C-alpha positions as CSV (number, residue, x, y, z in Angstrom):
1,M,93.3,-159.8,1.3
2,A,94.0,-157.3,4.3
3,I,91.9,-155.3,6.8
4,Q,93.1,-152.5,8.8
5,A,91.3,-151.1,12.3
6,Q,92.6,-148.7,14.7
7,G,92.9,-147.9,18.5
8,T,95.0,-146.3,21.0
9,V,96.7,-147.3,24.1
10,S,98.6,-146.0,26.8
11,V,102.6,-145.4,26.7
12,N,103.6,-149.1,27.8
13,G,100.2,-150.5,27.6
14,T,98.8,-153.5,25.8
15,P,96.5,-153.5,23.0
16,T,94.0,-156.3,22.1
17,C,93.4,-157.0,18.3
18,M,90.1,-157.6,17.5
19,G,88.3,-158.4,14.3
20,R,86.1,-160.2,11.8
21,I,88.7,-161.6,9.0
22,T,87.3,-162.9,5.6
23,N,88.9,-164.4,2.9
24,Y,88.7,-162.7,-0.6
25,L,85.3,-164.5,-1.4
26,G,84.2,-162.1,2.2
27,E,83.7,-165.5,4.0
28,V,84.3,-165.3,7.7
29,I,87.8,-167.8,8.1
30,T,87.7,-170.3,10.7
31,R,90.7,-171.3,13.1
32,A,90.7,-174.6,10.5
33,D,91.3,-172.4,7.8
34,I,94.7,-170.8,9.3
35,A,98.2,-172.9,9.3
36,S,100.1,-170.0,10.9
37,I,100.2,-166.6,13.0
38,V,102.6,-164.3,12.8
39,Y,102.9,-160.3,13.8
40,T,105.6,-157.4,13.5
41,I,105.1,-154.3,15.2
42,Y,106.6,-151.1,13.5
43,A,106.8,-147.7,14.7
44,L,105.9,-145.0,12.1
45,A,107.9,-141.8,11.3
46,S,105.6,-139.1,12.2
47,P,103.8,-138.0,9.8
48,P,103.4,-142.1,8.7
49,S,104.7,-143.2,5.6
50,R,105.8,-146.7,5.3
51,A,109.2,-146.4,4.0
52,T,109.9,-145.1,7.0
53,R,108.8,-147.7,9.2
54,T,110.9,-149.2,12.3
55,A,110.4,-152.8,13.2
56,V,110.0,-152.6,17.2
57,T,112.9,-154.9,18.9
58,G,111.3,-158.2,20.4
59,H,108.2,-158.4,18.5
60,T,109.3,-158.9,14.6
61,G,108.3,-162.0,13.1
62,V,106.5,-163.4,16.6
63,A,104.6,-166.5,15.8
64,V,100.8,-166.3,17.6
65,T,99.8,-170.0,18.0
66,V,96.1,-170.2,15.9
67,A,93.8,-171.4,18.6
68,D,95.0,-168.9,20.8
69,A,94.0,-166.0,18.4
70,M,91.4,-167.5,16.5
71,P,88.3,-168.9,18.7
72,A,86.3,-171.9,17.6
73,S,83.3,-169.6,16.4
74,L,82.5,-165.7,16.3
75,T,82.5,-164.5,19.6
76,L,81.3,-161.3,21.4
77,P,83.9,-160.4,23.4
78,T,82.9,-157.1,26.0
79,A,85.3,-154.5,24.0
80,W,83.6,-156.1,20.7
81,T,81.5,-153.1,19.6
82,E,81.4,-153.0,15.8
83,D,77.8,-155.2,15.8
84,A,76.0,-157.9,17.5
85,I,77.8,-160.9,14.9
86,G,81.1,-160.5,17.0
87,C,84.5,-161.8,16.2
88,N,87.1,-164.4,15.1
89,F,90.3,-162.9,15.9
90,I,91.7,-162.0,19.6
91,H,95.3,-161.4,20.4
92,T,96.6,-159.3,23.6
93,V,99.9,-158.0,22.2
94,P,102.6,-159.6,25.0
95,I,104.6,-157.1,26.4
96,D,105.2,-158.5,30.0
97,T,108.8,-159.3,28.6
98,T,109.7,-156.8,25.6
99,P,107.9,-153.8,25.8
100,A,106.3,-152.2,22.3
101,F,104.5,-148.8,22.9
102,T,107.3,-146.9,24.5
103,D,106.5,-143.7,22.6
104,P,104.2,-140.9,24.0
105,L,102.3,-139.5,21.1
106,T,103.5,-142.2,18.9
107,Q,101.7,-144.6,16.1
108,Y,102.1,-147.8,15.6
109,V,101.0,-150.7,13.3
110,V,100.7,-154.9,14.1
111,E,100.7,-156.1,11.3
112,Y,99.5,-160.0,11.5
113,T,99.8,-162.4,8.5
114,L,97.9,-165.2,8.4
115,T,98.7,-168.1,6.3
116,P,96.0,-170.4,5.1
117,T,95.8,-174.3,4.5
118,S,95.8,-173.0,1.5
119,G,95.3,-169.9,-1.1
120,Q,97.0,-166.4,-0.5
121,K,98.2,-164.9,2.8
122,I,96.2,-162.7,4.7
123,I,97.4,-159.4,6.2
124,A,95.9,-158.0,9.6
125,S,97.0,-154.5,10.0
126,F,96.3,-152.5,13.4
127,L,96.9,-148.8,13.7
128,I,97.4,-148.3,17.2
129,S,98.2,-144.9,18.3
130,T,99.8,-144.4,21.9
131,L,98.6,-141.5,24.6
132,H,100.5,-138.6,26.0
């Protein structure tokens, strides 16, 4: 199962990645369904190509506390504009000690791997473009 969303951020800014993640049956997953979450940020070559993505130093295989990224129920943060149902995944990429989005006019992928308590891993990718 994989999802992909898009957004923009200022150079040296930090995005908040949000989504409503479902399992392979289309059912919304819950915090209890997920054993662990890790993320990696990749800078994409221009033009983008999966074969030429480069991991961003300090943002490779970083563990995310499940309870910090997955609210207890669907929630409607102010920035959520998709619908009135809400999201079940919210994570702000930490850049306070290790910058991540440093190059202008560059595309990055924030790739989260959610490992469920049983079943297939879920990949949630967020394509982030930096402004000039």
